[in-house]
One Martini backbone bead per residue (centre of mass of N, CA, C, O) as a GRO file, in nm:
protein
  183
    1MET     BB    1   1.252  21.358  19.030
    2PRO     BB    2   1.514  21.506  18.978
    3LEU     BB    3   1.665  21.586  18.686
    4VAL     BB    4   1.961  21.511  18.740
    5ASP     BB    5   1.886  21.227  18.834
    6ALA     BB    6   1.755  21.139  18.571
    7VAL     BB    7   2.001  21.167  18.397
    8PHE     BB    8   2.175  20.961  18.546
    9ARG     BB    9   1.982  20.725  18.506
   10LEU     BB   10   1.998  20.718  18.203
   11PHE     BB   11   2.303  20.642  18.192
   12ALA     BB   12   2.270  20.378  18.362
   13GLU     BB   13   2.051  20.239  18.168
   14ARG     BB   14   2.157  20.359  17.850
   15GLY     BB   15   2.503  20.400  17.858
   16SER     BB   16   2.652  20.096  17.803
   17GLY     BB   17   2.661  20.119  17.519
   18LEU     BB   18   2.798  20.137  17.248
   19TYR     BB   19   2.947  20.394  17.044
   20PHE     BB   20   2.885  20.384  16.728
   21GLY     BB   21   3.171  20.214  16.645
   22GLU     BB   22   3.309  20.240  16.913
   23ALA     BB   23   3.535  20.181  17.216
   24VAL     BB   24   3.288  20.318  17.362
   25THR     BB   25   3.058  20.440  17.552
   26GLU     BB   26   2.822  20.665  17.597
   27THR     BB   27   2.922  20.755  17.876
   28GLU     BB   28   3.226  20.779  17.816
   29HIS     BB   29   3.181  20.996  17.593
   30ALA     BB   30   3.045  21.207  17.763
   31LEU     BB   31   3.259  21.237  17.983
   32GLN     BB   32   3.493  21.320  17.783
   33THR     BB   33   3.355  21.577  17.675
   34ALA     BB   34   3.321  21.724  17.940
   35HIS     BB   35   3.619  21.724  18.024
   36LEU     BB   36   3.718  21.892  17.787
   37ALA     BB   37   3.542  22.142  17.849
   38GLU     BB   38   3.655  22.193  18.135
   39ALA     BB   39   3.961  22.211  18.046
   40ALA     BB   40   3.866  22.476  17.864
   41ASP     BB   41   3.678  22.663  18.047
   42ALA     BB   42   3.387  22.619  18.025
   43ALA     BB   43   3.089  22.690  18.072
   44PRO     BB   44   2.842  22.524  18.229
   45PRO     BB   45   2.645  22.499  17.980
   46LEU     BB   46   2.873  22.366  17.793
   47VAL     BB   47   2.928  22.125  17.974
   48ALA     BB   48   2.649  22.018  17.967
   49ALA     BB   49   2.634  21.986  17.658
   50ALA     BB   50   2.860  21.784  17.646
   51LEU     BB   51   2.727  21.560  17.824
   52LEU     BB   52   2.434  21.593  17.643
   53HIS     BB   53   2.478  21.568  17.319
   54ASP     BB   54   2.364  21.243  17.320
   55VAL     BB   55   2.080  21.199  17.450
   56GLY     BB   56   1.912  21.108  17.199
   57HIS     BB   57   2.022  20.816  17.213
   58LEU     BB   58   1.882  20.758  17.498
   59LEU     BB   59   1.577  20.832  17.399
   60HIS     BB   60   1.569  20.657  17.168
   61THR     BB   61   1.418  20.344  16.998
   62LEU     BB   62   1.627  20.240  16.747
   63GLY     BB   63   1.894  20.149  16.845
   64GLU     BB   64   2.235  20.085  16.818
   65ASP     BB   65   2.210  20.013  16.482
   66VAL     BB   66   2.105  20.263  16.318
   67ALA     BB   67   2.339  20.330  16.118
   68GLU     BB   68   2.377  20.045  15.994
   69ARG     BB   69   2.063  20.077  15.881
   70GLY     BB   70   2.057  20.376  15.748
   71ILE     BB   71   1.979  20.568  15.998
   72ASP     BB   72   1.876  20.883  16.087
   73GLY     BB   73   1.792  20.969  16.430
   74ARG     BB   74   1.816  21.273  16.516
   75HIS     BB   75   1.952  21.320  16.800
   76GLU     BB   76   1.984  21.626  16.815
   77ASP     BB   77   1.678  21.690  16.812
   78ILE     BB   78   1.583  21.519  17.047
   79GLY     BB   79   1.768  21.638  17.259
   80ALA     BB   80   1.702  21.942  17.232
   81ALA     BB   81   1.403  21.922  17.296
   82TRP     BB   82   1.446  21.818  17.582
   83LEU     BB   83   1.641  22.032  17.689
   84ALA     BB   84   1.454  22.296  17.639
   85LYS     BB   85   1.262  22.223  17.883
   86HIS     BB   86   1.529  22.260  18.117
   87PHE     BB   87   1.703  22.447  17.933
   88GLY     BB   88   1.886  22.659  17.775
   89PRO     BB   89   2.031  22.761  17.473
   90ALA     BB   90   2.330  22.704  17.582
   91VAL     BB   91   2.259  22.394  17.557
   92ALA     BB   92   2.057  22.317  17.321
   93ASP     BB   93   2.198  22.439  17.068
   94PRO     BB   94   2.474  22.281  17.055
   95VAL     BB   95   2.326  22.010  17.029
   96ARG     BB   96   2.164  22.073  16.767
   97LEU     BB   97   2.456  22.163  16.614
   98HIS     BB   98   2.678  21.921  16.619
   99VAL     BB   99   2.620  21.807  16.334
  100ALA     BB  100   2.650  22.068  16.166
  101ALA     BB  101   2.949  22.107  16.252
  102LYS     BB  102   3.060  21.877  16.094
  103ARG     BB  103   2.969  21.966  15.819
  104TYR     BB  104   3.112  22.233  15.826
  105LEU     BB  105   3.401  22.138  15.866
  106CYS     BB  106   3.423  21.963  15.611
  107ALA     BB  107   3.398  22.230  15.431
  108ALA     BB  108   3.611  22.441  15.582
  109GLU     BB  109   3.821  22.189  15.634
  110SER     BB  110   4.036  21.991  15.462
  111ASP     BB  111   4.129  21.792  15.724
  112TYR     BB  112   3.882  21.695  15.885
  113LEU     BB  113   3.766  21.434  15.763
  114GLY     BB  114   4.034  21.253  15.808
  115GLY     BB  115   3.991  21.275  16.144
  116LEU     BB  116   3.767  21.087  16.124
  117SER     BB  117   3.605  20.832  16.207
  118PRO     BB  118   3.448  20.586  16.056
  119ALA     BB  119   3.170  20.628  16.199
  120SER     BB  120   3.159  20.935  16.142
  121ARG     BB  121   3.158  20.909  15.834
  122ARG     BB  122   2.902  20.738  15.810
  123SER     BB  123   2.710  20.949  15.952
  124LEU     BB  124   2.754  21.180  15.758
  125GLU     BB  125   2.603  21.057  15.516
  126LEU     BB  126   2.325  21.050  15.669
  127GLN     BB  127   2.345  21.379  15.741
  128GLY     BB  128   2.450  21.506  15.423
  129GLY     BB  129   2.720  21.607  15.448
  130PRO     BB  130   2.871  21.843  15.343
  131PHE     BB  131   2.846  22.171  15.316
  132THR     BB  132   2.735  22.422  15.171
  133SER     BB  133   2.771  22.753  15.143
  134ASP     BB  134   2.482  22.817  15.242
  135GLU     BB  135   2.497  22.635  15.501
  136GLN     BB  136   2.734  22.781  15.623
  137ALA     BB  137   2.595  23.058  15.656
  138ALA     BB  138   2.358  22.959  15.832
  139PHE     BB  139   2.533  22.850  16.064
  140ARG     BB  140   2.673  23.136  16.126
  141ALA     BB  141   2.376  23.255  16.220
  142GLU     BB  142   2.396  23.127  16.469
  143PRO     BB  143   2.441  23.194  16.798
  144HIS     BB  144   2.587  22.893  16.872
  145TRP     BB  145   2.819  22.800  16.667
  146GLN     BB  146   3.084  22.820  16.830
  147ALA     BB  147   2.998  22.614  17.045
  148ALA     BB  148   2.949  22.382  16.844
  149LEU     BB  149   3.243  22.356  16.759
  150ALA     BB  150   3.367  22.285  17.024
  151LEU     BB  151   3.194  22.037  17.078
  152ARG     BB  152   3.282  21.882  16.831
  153ARG     BB  153   3.580  21.849  16.907
  154TRP     BB  154   3.531  21.699  17.164
  155ASP     BB  155   3.373  21.474  17.044
  156ASP     BB  156   3.596  21.365  16.846
  157ALA     BB  157   3.808  21.311  17.114
  158ALA     BB  158   3.576  21.115  17.276
  159LYS     BB  159   3.739  20.799  17.202
  160VAL     BB  160   3.895  20.669  17.468
  161PRO     BB  161   4.001  20.396  17.589
  162GLY     BB  162   4.027  20.406  17.938
  163LEU     BB  163   3.978  20.688  18.026
  164ALA     BB  164   4.029  20.898  18.294
  165VAL     BB  165   3.733  21.028  18.447
  166PRO     BB  166   3.486  21.174  18.569
  167GLY     BB  167   3.194  21.135  18.688
  168VAL     BB  168   2.868  21.237  18.681
  169GLU     BB  169   2.857  21.383  18.952
  170HIS     BB  170   3.069  21.612  18.888
  171TYR     BB  171   2.830  21.758  18.694
  172ARG     BB  172   2.609  21.875  18.875
  173PRO     BB  173   2.675  22.180  18.899
  174HIS     BB  174   2.646  22.239  18.591
  175LEU     BB  175   2.350  22.150  18.558
  176GLU     BB  176   2.225  22.325  18.785
  177ALA     BB  177   2.326  22.599  18.657
  178ALA     BB  178   2.167  22.545  18.366
  179LEU     BB  179   1.900  22.558  18.455
  180LYS     BB  180   1.617  22.672  18.450
  181GLY     BB  181   1.616  22.961  18.665
  182THR     BB  182   1.952  22.966  18.728
  183ALA     BB  183   2.115  23.118  18.474
   0.00000   0.00000   0.00000
């Protein structure tokens, strides 16, 4: 099965569960995030990263209530490791860094934390809380840190119940363009 079809199948089979304390499913959240990236004229690899930023949730076997059980499933690392096998760093690195971007923004912008949903604030605690100044500097040294910040902001905004956005098939060209050997 071609990789893009396998990704779509993963969404179909594992993406219908609610997105960790939010009123949207995993798939709805992914589609909204990709829609926001596309609306911002992001390059295909970043649109692909937006669609796939939480693929680690679909790949792990820890269950939907992982955060409620006080476990940080490290979905960003699971997802980025899987994506790095098939896509370049312009896709895998923003995915790997999108949790770090939340921690960075909580430290760097005084009003950011207050704008997070209750579920996102709970997961922030499990993920280590706001960055220290040394952690902020290390984050800014990452090649794709700015892409990760953009992805984080789309991620935060992509929790709107019932929002009409294109389906997964709409993003096939972005995914195909971002595959290793084609980008």
